[in-house]
C-alpha positions as CSV (number, residue, x, y, z in Angstrom):
1,M,0.0,0.0,0.0
2,K,1.5,3.3,-1.1
3,C,1.8,6.1,1.5
4,P,-0.5,9.0,0.5
5,Y,2.1,11.4,1.9
6,C,5.5,10.3,0.6
7,S,4.5,7.5,-1.9
8,N,6.7,4.9,-0.2
9,P,5.3,1.4,-1.0
10,E,6.2,0.0,2.4
11,S,3.9,0.3,5.5
12,K,2.9,-1.7,8.5
13,V,-0.6,-2.4,9.9
14,V,-1.0,-0.8,13.3
15,D,-4.6,-1.6,14.0
16,S,-7.2,-3.7,12.2
17,R,-11.0,-4.0,12.9
18,P,-14.3,-4.9,11.1
19,S,-16.2,-2.0,9.5
20,D,-19.6,-1.5,7.8
21,E,-21.3,-4.4,9.6
22,G,-18.5,-6.8,8.9
23,T,-18.5,-6.3,5.1
24,S,-15.1,-4.5,5.1
25,I,-12.0,-4.2,7.3
26,R,-10.6,-0.9,8.5
27,R,-6.8,-0.8,8.8
28,R,-4.6,1.8,10.4
29,R,-1.2,1.8,8.7
30,E,2.1,3.5,9.4
31,C,4.5,4.4,6.7
32,L,7.9,2.9,7.3
33,A,9.7,5.9,5.7
34,C,7.9,9.1,6.9
35,R,6.1,7.5,10.0
36,K,2.8,9.1,9.2
37,R,-0.4,7.1,9.7
38,F,-3.2,6.6,7.3
39,T,-6.4,4.5,7.1
40,T,-7.3,1.9,4.4
41,Y,-10.4,-0.1,3.9
42,E,-10.4,-3.7,2.6
43,T,-13.5,-5.1,0.9
44,I,-14.3,-8.3,-1.0
45,E,-14.2,-7.7,-4.7
46,S,-17.3,-9.1,-6.2
47,L,-17.4,-10.1,-9.9
48,P,-20.2,-8.3,-11.8
49,L,-23.3,-10.4,-12.7
50,V,-24.5,-10.1,-16.3
51,V,-28.2,-10.5,-17.0
52,I,-29.3,-12.1,-20.3
53,K,-32.6,-10.6,-21.3
54,K,-35.3,-12.3,-23.4
55,D,-34.1,-10.6,-26.6
56,G,-30.6,-12.0,-26.0
57,S,-29.1,-8.6,-25.0
58,R,-26.9,-8.4,-21.9
59,V,-26.9,-5.8,-19.1
60,V,-25.2,-5.5,-15.8
61,F,-27.2,-6.8,-12.9
62,D,-29.1,-4.1,-11.0
63,R,-30.6,-5.1,-7.6
64,N,-32.7,-1.9,-7.7
65,K,-34.8,-3.3,-10.5
66,I,-35.7,-6.3,-8.4
67,L,-36.6,-4.2,-5.5
68,S,-38.7,-1.9,-7.7
69,S,-40.6,-4.7,-9.2
70,M,-41.3,-6.2,-5.8
71,L,-42.5,-2.8,-4.6
72,K,-44.9,-2.6,-7.5
73,A,-46.2,-6.1,-6.8
74,C,-46.7,-5.2,-3.1
75,E,-48.4,-1.9,-3.8
76,K,-51.2,-1.2,-1.3
77,R,-50.2,-4.4,0.6
78,S,-49.0,-4.5,4.2
79,V,-45.5,-5.7,3.4
80,P,-42.8,-3.7,5.1
81,L,-40.0,-2.2,3.0
82,G,-37.4,-4.0,5.2
83,T,-38.9,-7.4,4.2
84,L,-38.7,-6.6,0.5
85,E,-35.1,-5.4,1.0
86,N,-34.3,-8.7,2.8
87,C,-35.9,-10.6,-0.1
88,T,-33.8,-8.6,-2.6
89,D,-30.7,-9.4,-0.6
90,E,-31.6,-13.1,-0.6
91,V,-32.1,-13.1,-4.4
92,E,-28.8,-11.3,-4.9
93,H,-27.0,-13.6,-2.5
94,I,-28.3,-16.7,-4.4
95,L,-27.2,-15.2,-7.7
96,Q,-23.7,-14.2,-6.4
97,N,-23.1,-17.8,-5.1
98,E,-23.9,-19.4,-8.4
99,V,-21.0,-20.6,-10.6
100,S,-22.0,-18.8,-13.7
101,R,-21.5,-15.0,-13.9
102,E,-24.4,-14.8,-16.4
103,V,-28.0,-15.3,-15.4
104,T,-31.2,-15.1,-17.4
105,T,-34.1,-12.9,-16.5
106,A,-36.3,-16.0,-16.3
107,H,-34.1,-17.4,-13.5
108,I,-34.2,-14.1,-11.6
109,G,-38.0,-13.9,-12.1
110,E,-38.4,-17.4,-10.6
111,L,-36.3,-16.5,-7.6
112,V,-38.4,-13.3,-7.0
113,M,-41.6,-15.3,-7.3
114,E,-40.4,-17.8,-4.6
115,Q,-39.6,-14.9,-2.3
116,L,-43.0,-13.2,-2.9
117,K,-44.9,-16.4,-2.5
118,A,-43.5,-16.8,1.0
119,I,-44.4,-13.2,2.1
120,D,-47.6,-12.3,0.3
121,E,-49.7,-14.4,-2.1
122,V,-51.5,-11.4,-3.7
123,A,-48.1,-9.8,-4.5
124,Y,-47.0,-13.2,-5.9
125,V,-50.0,-13.4,-8.2
126,R,-49.5,-9.8,-9.3
127,F,-45.8,-10.4,-10.1
128,A,-46.5,-13.7,-11.8
129,S,-49.3,-12.1,-14.0
130,V,-46.8,-9.6,-15.4
131,Y,-43.8,-11.9,-15.4
132,R,-45.5,-14.9,-17.0
133,Q,-47.5,-12.5,-19.3
134,F,-50.9,-14.0,-18.6
135,K,-52.9,-13.8,-21.8
136,D,-56.4,-14.2,-20.4
137,I,-58.4,-15.0,-17.3
138,N,-58.0,-18.8,-17.8
139,T,-54.2,-18.6,-17.4
140,F,-54.7,-16.4,-14.4
141,M,-57.2,-18.9,-12.8
142,E,-54.8,-21.8,-13.5
143,E,-52.1,-20.0,-11.5
144,L,-54.5,-19.3,-8.6
145,K,-55.6,-23.0,-8.6
146,R,-52.0,-24.1,-8.5
147,L,-51.3,-21.7,-5.6
148,L,-54.4,-23.1,-3.7
149,A,-53.3,-26.7,-4.4
150,E,-49.9,-26.0,-2.8
151,K,-51.6,-24.9,0.4
């Protein structure tokens, strides 16, 4: 780590402690040349996820899109924002732990539906109706019957 004062590449760690709820490490360092102290933060480098859309195009994964779609599905429902944020975290965690760095929108949609089914069935049906592009009332009823059968 280069000293910000004298640019010497050699320093020693004086103190080290967790920071940001354990997602990074704060280190106090001392330059071996000028003896000045400075702070560095060490975080895990995560590889970006690439989402393959239905038309074959690729975009960088954006967790805000998942949260936004879940918020729309839960509109006028008594689902706390914190619950939706936790669900979004869970979906992102599952995706980050997969071997492939490319994921389809279909896979993401299925993961979101699993989360919504567990917290609010109405939100689940709302999301599924848009995600699965229900063509008519019969496909809508089939999904409702499947949901009731699982109970």
